[in-house]
C-alpha positions as CSV (number, residue, x, y, z in Angstrom):
1,M,0.1,0.0,0.2
2,M,1.3,3.7,-1.0
3,E,1.9,6.4,1.9
4,V,-0.9,8.6,1.4
5,K,1.4,11.7,1.0
6,I,2.6,10.7,-2.3
7,F,-0.9,11.4,-3.4
8,R,-0.3,15.0,-3.0
9,K,2.5,15.0,-5.9
10,I,-0.1,12.5,-7.6
11,G,-3.1,14.4,-7.3
12,F,-1.0,17.5,-8.9
13,I,0.6,16.0,-11.6
14,Y,-3.0,14.4,-12.4
15,A,-4.9,17.8,-12.4
16,V,-1.9,19.1,-14.3
17,I,-2.5,16.5,-16.9
18,C,-6.2,16.7,-17.0
19,F,-6.1,20.5,-17.3
20,L,-3.6,20.6,-20.0
21,G,-5.7,17.8,-21.9
22,S,-9.1,19.4,-21.0
23,T,-7.8,23.1,-22.4
24,T,-6.4,21.7,-25.4
25,G,-9.1,19.8,-26.2
26,A,-11.5,22.7,-25.6
27,I,-9.1,24.7,-28.0
28,I,-9.4,22.2,-30.6
29,F,-13.1,21.7,-30.7
30,F,-14.0,25.5,-30.2
31,K,-11.3,26.1,-34.0
32,R,-13.7,23.1,-35.1
33,L,-16.8,24.6,-34.2
34,V,-15.4,28.2,-35.8
35,D,-14.1,26.7,-38.8
36,E,-17.6,24.6,-39.5
37,A,-20.0,27.5,-38.6
38,S,-18.0,29.9,-41.2
39,R,-17.8,27.0,-43.7
40,E,-21.6,25.9,-43.6
41,S,-24.1,28.2,-45.3
42,Y,-26.7,28.7,-42.4
43,L,-29.6,29.2,-45.2
44,N,-28.4,26.0,-47.5
45,H,-27.9,23.9,-44.5
46,F,-30.2,24.9,-41.6
47,Y,-31.3,21.3,-40.4
48,Q,-28.0,19.9,-41.7
49,S,-25.1,21.7,-39.7
50,D,-27.1,22.8,-36.7
51,Y,-27.0,19.4,-35.1
52,H,-23.4,19.0,-36.2
53,L,-22.5,22.5,-34.7
54,I,-24.9,21.8,-31.4
55,V,-22.5,18.1,-31.1
56,I,-19.2,20.0,-31.4
57,S,-20.5,22.7,-28.9
58,V,-21.6,20.3,-26.3
59,I,-18.2,18.6,-26.7
60,M,-16.2,22.0,-26.1
61,I,-18.2,22.8,-23.1
62,V,-17.4,19.4,-21.6
63,F,-13.5,19.8,-21.9
64,M,-13.9,23.4,-20.5
65,L,-15.7,21.6,-17.5
66,S,-13.7,19.2,-17.1
67,A,-10.3,21.6,-17.0
68,M,-12.3,23.7,-14.7
69,F,-12.9,20.9,-12.3
70,S,-9.2,19.6,-12.3
71,I,-8.5,23.1,-11.3
72,F,-10.7,21.9,-7.8
73,I,-8.6,18.8,-7.4
74,K,-5.4,21.4,-7.2
75,I,-7.6,23.9,-4.9
76,G,-8.6,21.2,-2.7
77,I,-5.3,19.5,-2.4
78,E,-3.9,22.9,-1.0
79,E,-6.5,24.2,0.6
80,A,-7.0,20.7,2.5
81,Q,-10.5,20.9,1.2
82,P,-12.4,17.4,1.2
83,S,-15.6,19.1,-1.0
84,Y,-13.6,20.4,-3.6
85,I,-12.2,16.6,-4.4
86,R,-15.7,15.0,-4.2
87,L,-17.2,17.4,-6.5
88,Q,-14.4,16.7,-9.1
89,R,-15.4,13.1,-8.6
90,V,-18.7,13.5,-9.2
91,F,-18.2,15.4,-12.4
92,M,-15.9,12.5,-13.4
93,L,-18.2,9.8,-12.6
94,V,-21.2,11.7,-14.9
95,R,-18.5,12.5,-17.2
96,N,-17.0,8.5,-17.9
97,F,-20.9,7.1,-17.3
98,V,-22.3,9.6,-20.1
99,L,-19.2,8.3,-22.5
100,I,-19.7,4.8,-21.5
101,V,-23.5,4.5,-22.1
102,R,-22.8,6.3,-25.4
103,W,-20.0,4.1,-26.8
104,S,-21.8,1.0,-25.3
105,Y,-25.2,2.3,-27.2
106,H,-22.8,2.2,-30.9
107,I,-21.7,-0.9,-29.9
108,V,-25.1,-2.1,-29.4
109,M,-26.1,-0.5,-33.0
110,L,-23.1,-2.1,-34.7
111,Q,-24.4,-5.5,-33.6
112,I,-27.6,-4.9,-34.9
113,A,-26.0,-4.0,-37.8
114,R,-24.4,-7.2,-38.3
115,T,-27.4,-9.1,-36.9
116,N,-29.2,-7.8,-39.6
117,G,-26.7,-9.0,-42.3
118,D,-24.2,-6.5,-42.6
119,H,-20.7,-8.1,-42.1
120,S,-18.9,-5.5,-44.1
121,L,-15.2,-5.0,-42.8
122,A,-15.7,-1.7,-41.4
123,V,-18.8,-2.5,-39.3
124,V,-16.2,-5.3,-37.7
125,Q,-13.3,-2.8,-37.6
126,D,-15.8,0.0,-36.2
127,Q,-17.2,-2.4,-33.6
128,N,-13.6,-3.9,-32.6
129,I,-12.5,0.0,-31.9
130,T,-15.6,0.9,-30.0
131,S,-15.2,-2.2,-28.1
132,A,-11.0,-1.2,-27.5
133,F,-12.5,2.5,-27.0
134,L,-14.7,1.5,-23.6
135,I,-12.2,-0.6,-22.6
136,T,-9.7,2.1,-22.2
137,I,-12.1,4.2,-20.8
138,A,-12.9,1.7,-18.0
139,V,-9.2,1.7,-17.1
140,I,-8.7,5.4,-17.1
141,L,-11.5,5.7,-14.9
142,G,-10.1,2.9,-12.7
143,L,-6.9,5.5,-12.6
144,E,-8.9,8.5,-12.0
145,L,-10.7,7.0,-9.1
146,W,-7.7,5.7,-7.5
147,I,-5.9,9.0,-7.8
148,I,-9.0,10.8,-6.4
149,D,-9.0,8.4,-3.8
150,G,-5.9,8.7,-2.7
151,A,-5.8,12.5,-2.9
152,E,-8.8,13.0,-0.8
153,R,-7.6,10.3,2.0
154,Y,-4.4,12.5,2.1
155,V,-7.1,15.9,2.1
156,M,-8.7,14.3,5.2
157,E,-5.5,13.4,6.9
158,Q,-4.3,17.0,6.9
159,F,-7.9,18.4,7.0
160,H,-8.0,16.3,10.4
161,G,-4.3,17.2,11.6
162,E,-5.3,21.4,11.3
163,R,-8.4,20.7,13.0
164,S,-6.8,18.8,16.3
165,S,-3.9,21.3,16.4
166,E,-6.5,24.1,16.6
167,A,-7.9,22.6,19.4
């Protein structure tokens, strides 16, 4: 079992990696949103492009929220506030639950296509890639939970240490 103090450093590294990755994702999808909006003729493709632009916008917003919540980890560790870390855990669980449901639905749709006789190479490859993606999400979810749990244990130790020194 790892010493709880190591999770201070691991939590900071996790927060930085999440912040940089989320910020990069938000910038990429913002650029994509601007490119798509400027390329589409609003009058000619109203119904077609709106859905696509909404999906890109939602993905960009999730990246922005992920960046914001990664800051909560850093602040929670620095300020010894376990509630910030719990808040980030809830967001991370909801985000990953939505991802797992979305990609599970995609696998079900691909399996329905295969059951209906579409055994093309594209469907099989898409199903394999989606399955690998789901496994990757589950592994990353486990790693994130381990890191957040360790950071929360560290913060709780610090929090109780501060309260006992005040008394």
